[in-house]
N, C-alpha and C positions, 0 to 999 in steps of 0.2 A: 619520189618513193613514197611521201606522204601527199597525199589530194586533198587533206582536209583547207587547206590553205587557198583553193581554188574555189571552194563552194561559194563565199560571198559573192567572189566576182560572176559566178554562174548563175545566182540567183537575181542578180541584178541585170544580168542578160538577158536572162527567162523573164522577166517582168516586162523589161523593157520592149520584147518581142510580141509580147500578149495586148502592152497597152499603144501600139502603135498605130498609124495607119494601113489603108492596103495600097498596094503597089510596090516598085521597086526597091524601095527602102525596106518592105517588112522582107523581102526575101535575103537583103543582105545583111538585116539581123539572123534570120532563121540560120543562115550558113555561119554567122559568128557565134551564135549559141549552140549550134548541134556540133562544131569541130571540136569544141573541148571535151563535149560531153563522149564523143565516139571515142577519141582518143584516151579519153580514161577508162572506158568501158573496154575497148582493146588492150591498154596495159594491163589493167585487172585480171582479165581473161588469160592472158599469158603468162601472169605470175601467179596464178591462183593455183593449179595441179602441183608446182612446186611447194606453196605453204602447205598443201593437204598431206604432201609426203613428209615435209621436216616436222608438222603437226604430231601424225601417224608414229613418225620415229622416235619422237622425244616422250610419246603416250603411252607406248606398245607395252611395257614392262606394267606398268600402273594396271593398262587395259586386260593383262591377261592374269593378271593378279584377284582384280574386281570379278572375271569370270569365273575362276577359280574357288574364290572365296565364297560365292554366292551358292555354287554345287556344295561345299565343305559346311557348309552353315547346317544345311538338311542331313547331313552324316552325323553318326553318333560321334562323342570324342572320348578322350581327350585329343586335340588338334594340335599337330604339327607342321613347321615350317622348316624349310632349309635353310632361310636365315632370318632375321627380324626384317621385316618390311612395315612400313607405316601403314598402309591400307588395313594388313592383319590386325597391326596393335587398334585399329581403329574398330573395328567389328568382334574381335576377339579380347581383347585386353591383356588382361593378367592368366585368362582361363586357356592362353595356349601356350605352346613350347615352341622356343626358336633354338635352331642348331646352330651352333657359331660355324659358321659355313665358309669364310673368309679364308682360314689356315686349311694346309690338306689334312685330311683325316683318314685313316684307312676306313676299308669296309666293317670290320670288326668292331672299331672305335663306334661308327653309326647304327651299327646294329645292337652295341650297350647302349646307345642314348634312347633308341626307338622303345628297348623293354625298360629302362631303368623310370621312361617317363609313362611306360604303357599305353603310347600313341595308338589309336585306332583307325585316324584319318591324318591322311598325311598329303600337305601341298608342296610340290618342286617346281621351281621353275627353271630354266637354262641360263639363269643369271649368274650362277655360279654351278661349281662342279658336284656339291654335295648331293647325295644317294641320285647321281646321275643314272647309276646302273639297277634298276628296281629288281628286288628278289623277285622269283618264280611265284613266289605264294601271295605278291599283293595283287589284288584286283584292280585295273584301270578302272576309274568310276568317270573320269573325264579328261577332255585334252582340249585344249584350244593353241591356238597358232595366231600370232600376230599378221596383220597383211601389211604389205608395202616391197619396197626393193631394195632393202638394206639387206646385204649380206648376213648379218646378224639379227635374225629375228628371234623373237623371244616366244618360247611357249609354256606355258603352264601345264601341269600334272595334276589330278587330284587321285590318289590312292586309298584305297580301305585294305586296312592291315588285320591279319587273322588275330 
């Protein structure tokens, strides 16, 4: 799992290889040094795609949020989000409005919240069901979909409201 323990041995073997005399002994040292190096490279190459997929899945929501926030920052406020997200807090702080999207709300309650807070730009992700069905009058400005093989891929949408 972790190859750091073998680095001192590999370094010692490589140094020995470089400072030995020519002949049959050098060939054996080369074989002794290169075998662990080749094994480490092959094991890392085999596990790398799985690690990349896992990392992509773990950061998918943050990625789609970051992309949407960068677009939303260029649009007029007040800005609304379908729930409180840490990246949104970092970029907007108290200037943004966060819908309490964990509970089930009716479309009328969602519309009332938008009107009460005078939301002009709305950022929605597929992380929860709030604002899942946009109104026909909303203008879709940006859509970003996470990449990966997971069946639950996150998406973000930025809408400009009338």
